[in-house]
C-alpha positions, 0 to 999 in steps of 0.5 A, spaced: 435 504 529 435 498 525 442 496 523 444 493 516 447 486 517 454 485 515 454 484 507 448 489 506 449 493 500 446 500 500 446 506 495 448 512 498 447 519 494 453 523 494 451 529 499 449 523 504 457 521 503 459 527 507 455 524 513 461 519 514 466 524 516 462 526 523 460 519 524 467 517 524 469 523 528 464 522 533 467 515 534 474 518 536 477 517 529 481 522 525 480 521 518 486 520 513 485 519 506 487 521 499 488 529 497 492 533 492 499 535 494 505 536 490 502 534 483 500 527 486 495 524 490 497 523 497 494 521 503 493 526 509 488 528 514 481 530 511 476 534 514 470 533 509 469 531 502 472 537 499 479 535 501 478 529 496 481 529 489 475 531 486 475 531 478 482 528 478 485 522 475 492 520 473 496 518 467 501 513 469 507 509 465 514 506 467 517 512 470 511 516 469 506 520 473 502 526 471 495 528 474 490 531 469 482 533 470 477 528 469 470 529 465 466 528 471 466 529 479 469 523 481 472 523 488 476 516 487 477 516 480 485 515 480 490 510 481 494 509 487 499 514 488 506 514 491 504 513 498 501 507 501 498 506 508 504 503 510 506 510 512 501 510 518 502 503 520 509 502 519 511 510 520 518 512 516 521 514 523 519 512 530 523 514 536 524 508 540 526 511 546 529 518 549 534 519 555 535 525 559 541 526 563 540 526 571 546 528 575 551 521 574 545 517 571 539 518 566 532 518 566 528 515 561 523 520 558 516 518 557 514 517 549 508 521 547 501 520 548 498 515 542 495 519 536 487 519 535 485 512 532 485 513 525 480 511 519 482 510 513 478 512 507 479 510 500 483 504 501 484 500 494 483 492 494 491 491 493 492 496 499 488 491 503 492 485 501 498 489 503 496 491 510 494 483 510 501 482 508 504 487 513 500 484 519 503 477 517 510 480 518 509 484 523 504 481 528 504 474 526 511 472 526 515 470 532 516 477 534 510 482 534 512 489 532 510 493 538 509 500 534 505 497 528 501 493 533 499 500 536 498 503 530 494 498 527 489 497 533 482 500 532 483 502 525 477 503 521 477 502 514 473 504 508 475 501 502 474 503 495 473 498 489 477 500 483 473 502 477 479 504 472 485 500 472 492 504 471 496 502 466 501 499 471 496 495 475 497 488 475 493 486 481 488 481 477 494 477 476 496 477 483 489 475 485 488 482 490 483 486 486 480 490 483 474 488 488 475 489 496 473 482 498 475 482 506 479 486 511 474 492 511 469 495 515 465 499 509 466 498 502 464 503 496 463 503 489 463 509 486 458 510 480 459 517 477 454 517 471 451 523 468 444 521 471 446 521 478 453 520 482 452 515 487 456 510 491 454 502 492 456 501 499 457 494 503 458 493 510 464 489 512 463 489 519 459 490 525 462 497 526 461 498 519 454 497 519 453 501 525 456 507 521 452 505 515 446 506 519 448 513 520 448 515 513 442 516 509 442 510 504 437 506 501 437 498 499 441 497 493 436 495 487 439 489 482 440 494 477 445 498 481 448 492 484 449 490 477 452 496 475 457 496 481 459 489 479 460 491 471 464 497 473 469 493 477 469 488 472 471 493 467 477 495 471 479 488 472 481 488 464 488 490 465 493 491 460 499 489 464 499 481 466 504 477 470 505 470 470 505 467 477 506 460 475 512 457 478 515 464 479 519 462 486 522 456 482 524 460 476 528 466 480 531 460 485 533 457 478 536 463 475 540 466 480 546 467 475 542 469 469 545 474 465 539 478 465 541 481 472 547 484 470 542 487 464 537 490 469 543 493 474 546 497 468 539 501 468 538 501 476 540 507 480 540 503 486 536 509 489 531 505 493 525 508 490 521 502 489 522 499 496 520 506 499 513 506 495 512 499 496 506 498 501 509 491 503 517 492 504 518 493 512 526 493 512 529 498 517 535 501 521 536 504 528 540 510 529 543 513 535 544 520 536 545 525 542 546 533 543 552 536 543 551 538 551 551 530 552 544 531 556 540 528 551 540 521 547 535 518 542 534 512 539 530 512 532 528 507 527 528 509 520 526 506 514 531 502 510 532 499 503 536 493 501 538 497 495 543 501 500 550 498 500 550 499 508 544 495 509 548 488 508 554 491 512 557 486 517 564 486 520 569 487 514 564 490 509 557 489 505 555 483 503 551 485 497 556 490 494 554 491 487 547 493 484 546 487 481 546 483 487 542 488 490 536 488 485 536 480 485 536 480 492 530 485 492 526 481 487 528 474 489 525 476 496 519 479 494 517 474 489 520 467 492 523 468 499 518 471 502 513 465 500 518 461 504 518 466 510 511 468 510 507 463 506 505 468 501 508 473 496 510 480 498 507 483 491 500 485 491 500 488 484 499 495 485 505 497 480 508 503 484 515 500 483 514 501 476 511 508 476 516 511 481 522 508 478 526 513 475 528 509 469 522 505 468 524 498 470 518 493 470 519 487 475 513 484 470 518 485 464 524 482 468 520 476 470 518 475 463 525 475 460 527 470 465 521 466 464 522 466 456 530 465 457 528 458 461 523 456 456 528 457 450 533 453 454 528 447 456 526 447 448 533 447 446 534 441 451 528 437 448 
């Protein structure tokens, strides 16, 4: 069997894409991807193409999300939903250790066996960027997160290039999309046209090339490559823009700006933005035991800088006001993150805008600070 080379572009007809599932399962992968649940596109275990949100799209706005039917049978014709791949790589709850009493002592219980290797289907470019950010934070820093490392090893990634942009997306401003350029094993661009429903596929690794070789495909012609490029470029024409020039300095220089109080008057401090964010990584640790005292467990759970208890030290919480907590989140995401890890903590997916109950938009907040700064500088000149 002649293997396609890395970078090879091929055309896969819709029926042949179904062969992807057995090809991955033969390699020991459990396929995880988008499906419909509870009125949203979420990520869960898949067994076939029929599990995908076929013919569905979404309408998003600030604090708004709604599914609606498309006029075609596109498999990936939606924007990102409330979940990110962080759920599988940096799980919301992890049992760090468990103890059981044995006489006057305890024995450490063995952790559960590792789950099957995972294959992620439908990873968008902004989500690939988010995985790279978490790789830097949880694998590339002084301390390696063992749980993340175990979940991350051996993941097979099938990326999907965006051919439509959600109103809340601004990945083009962050230079993280809409096209996947690295970090994937296979990348698909869906062309759901009346004359034919096909996918232009690109092998991004030797493992991806091996899987592509097992799918019925043909070499992509110039017109098909151009059609895929045009579809992705169309998605790049986004309504929402975010000026990233000097944003780190802008936030540091406006620590006491009255805008923080204005946004705090709206913010519910609910932590939705951090829960849906694909890069936020904050956690807390909780110890528990049963009423008999025979068993004890230590759990790590997602936490948020929006909770008052998150900054608790002896004597009370450091950030007691909503104003201080929102400022901490935004300044860390766009400024201090750069100091710590060398890149922004925002990938422009827009989830925090969509899933904020009151529709707070971080691009508007930064633009307000920038406008105020420009007015101040203009008056001073």
